[in-house]
N, C-alpha and C positions, 0 to 999 in steps of 0.2 A: 422441415418446418421453418419458416422465415425467422430470422434472428429477433425481430421486434416482437412477433407473437410469442416466440419461445421465452423471451425475457419477461413479457407480461404474465405468462403462466408461472414462471418461477417466482416473480414478485408476488403474485396472489398467494402462492403456496407459502412463501415466507411470512407474509403478513397475517396468515390465518392462525398462527400458533399462539397459545396463551402467553408464552414467555416473551414473545415479540410485542404483544399488546402491553405487557408490563413494561418493556423497554421504551415503548412509545410514550407511556404515561411518565416514566421516569425522566426522559429527555425533554418532556414538555411539548411534544408534538402531537398533532392529530393527523389522521390519514387524509383529511381534506386538504392539507398543505402539499401533498404529493401531486406530481403532474398527472393529469388524467391520461388513460391509455391511449386516446386518440392523438395526443400530441406527439407521442414517439414515432408515429407513422410519417410525420412531416419532417423528421430530423435526419440530417446526414450522419451525424455522430449521435451516440446515445449512451446513457448509463447501461452497462451490460454485464452480465455474467457470461463468460465465455464458455460455451458448451463444447467440451472436447471429448465427448464420449467415445468417438472412434479412436482416439489416441490412448484412452485409459486402459491400462492392463492390470488386472487384479493382482498379479505377482509383484509388480513394482510400485503401483500406485502413482505412476508418474503422470503429470498433467501434459507434458510435452516429451517427445522422444529424446530431445537433446538436453533436457534438465531433469536429472534424476531427483527423487525425493532427498530431503536433507538428511545427511548422515552425520551424527555426532558421536564421539566416543562415550560410551555409557559407563556409569559407575556400578551399575547392576543390570541384570537382565530385565528388570522391571522399570528401569530408568527411562524417562520420557521428557524431552525438553518442552513439551506442550506444542501449541500452535505457533509456527514461525511464519510471519508475513513480511515479505519484502515489498516495500512501497516507494513511490516517488511522487512528487508534485511539480507542476509548472505553476508560476506565479506571475503577477504583473510587475514585480520588482524584487529587489533583494532584501528589503527591510520589512519584517512582518508588521511592525507598527503602522506602516504606511501603505501596505499592499495586500492583495487578496490572492487566493488560490484560484486558478483557472482550469486546472486539469489534475486529476487524481487517479492513480492506478496502484493495484497491489497484486501480489501472487502469493498463494498459500503453498509453502514448500513441502507440505505433506502430499501434495499432488491429488489426483483424482479428478472427477468431473466437477466442472464449474469452479476451478481453483483460481480463476483471475476475476478481478473486478475493476472496471475502469469507467471514467465518465469525464466529460467536459463540465465545467462549473461556471455559471454566470456570476461574475464578480460584482455586478452592479455598479461598474465604474469602467472608465476607458482603459484600454490596454496600451501602455506607452509604446512608441514606435521601436524603441530599442529592444524591448522585450518581444514584440511581434517579429522582429527580424530574426531573433535567436530561435524561436520555436515555431514560428509561422502560425501562431494562434493570435488572431486579430480581434479587435473590438467587434467587428461585424459578425465574427464566428460565434462568440460566446455571449454577447450582450443582446440576446433575443429571448422572447417569452417562452420559447419552446426548449431552452437550455436550462436545466435545473440549477437553482441556487444551492449553496452548501446546506442550508436548512432543509431543502427538499431531499437531499441525498443522505443526510445523517441518519434518520430513522431506518432507511434501507441498509445502510452500511452497518449499523449496530446489529441489525437482525441477521445479516449475512455472516458477520463474524461470530455471533452467538451460535449460529448453526455449524460453523467450522471448528469451534473451540472444543477441545478435549475436556470432559468433565473433571473439575477440580484442578485444572492446569492453567497457567498463565498464558497470555498471548504475547509473544515476543515480536515487536516491530522493529524491522531493520531498514535503515536508509543510509546512504552515503553522505556524510556531513550532516547527519541527523541533529546533532546537538545545536549547531549554529543556525541551521536552516529549516529542515522539515518539521522538527518537533515544535519550535516556537509558532510556525504558521498553523500547524494543526491544532495546537492548544488555543490559539487566538480564535479560530473558527468555532471551536467548541464554546468558548466564552461568549462569542456573539450570539450563539444559539441558546445561551443560558443552560448549557448542558456540561456535566462533569465528565472528564476522561475516566473510564472504568479503572478502579483500583488494581485490577489484575492485568492491566495493559503495562508492559515494560518495554523499554527502548534500547536498541543497540546501535551504535554508530560504527558502520563497517569502515569508515575512514580511520577511526582510532585503531581498529584491529589491523588494518593495512599498514599503519605506521609501526605498530609492534612487530609485525611480520617483517617489515623492511629492515629492522635492526638484526634480525636473524638470518635474512636472505639478502646477501649483498648484490644479487642479480636484479632485484626490484629497484627501479629508479623512482619516477614520480608515482604518487599514490592517488591521483584523481582517477575517476572512473574510466576515462578514455585510455589513459596510460596503462592501467591495470588490464583492461580488455586486450590491448596489444600485447602485454607481457604474457597473458595466458592464452593468446590465440583465439579470443572470443570475438565473434562478429556481432556488431549491433545491427539488428534486423529491424528496419523501419526508419522513419524520419529522425534526424538528430534533434536532441534536446526535447524529446517528447516522453511523456511519463511511462507508457507501457514498454517501448523499446529499451528505456534505461532499466526498468524493472527486470525485464527478461535477461539483460546482460548482467546486472547485479546479482540476480539469482544464481547465475553460474560462478561469478567472481567470488561471492560470499562462500560458496561451497569450497573453492580453492583456498581461501583465506583460512577457514575453519580447520581444514585438513593440514595446512601448512603450520598453524599454531598448535595443532593436536588438542583442540578445545574439547573439553568434557562439558556435560550439561552444567555442572557447577561453575565451570570457567565462563560459560556464556551468561549464566544468571548473574555472575559477579559483574560482568560488563554492563548488564542491564540495570543492576541496582544503582550504578552511578547516575543513570538518567532518571531512575525512580526518585532518587533524592533531589535531583535537579528539578523535577516536575513539582515536588512538594513546596520547594522554597521559591519558585519562580512566580513572578507577578507580571502579567503582560498588560 
């Protein structure tokens, strides 16, 4: 089945549930703001749920053979860290107050079918030359009517995460340099859409964790994503400075960091609480 058709079937299935209709109303969106199915057929890139059914193994729940589901030390046999999403964004520039998101990708570390989500995003502004040189995302690539705006993507993203979320458990978002970069950009896009970040979304900065691990492991040098990839022998698969290749690499790096720090669920939640407080007091 072609990817575009498969995506449209998945999208229709997601949007059919009562909980998703409630999310649409809560976020202030109507289905009329979504791109029509025909527009996806004309696009080279598309918002998509990656169907990896052929990779899925019921014994491991892995989304990719090279990335096992997240393992955390548990404080009890019933302990569960909830849904852990590794995400990354590409933007038109460095400062969230002046720039916009142009690409978004995430991976659910619990694995399974459709455990990734990625899309280009129309920023409704030009992409500066210096940004386009870094990630090869140009104004001509994203500023087109068939590339969704963040307001088009948000209802589908909320619905996707609601379907992946464990009942009664939080959603832990993980990004490298999340506090200074990814979180402010994400929050600003929510504000532009007059939507609130769900209260049970918590954020973890893997850069902060890597700095803690560096104090314990003298063999770790620089803690940027590329350096950590080299340290752990992880190969970036795909174009450099693109959201999904960075997500795939960080998914593996994050596993290594949590094992190195011997993080329990409580330890990870403690890291997340820092950014939960940061979210409450921040004003963008």
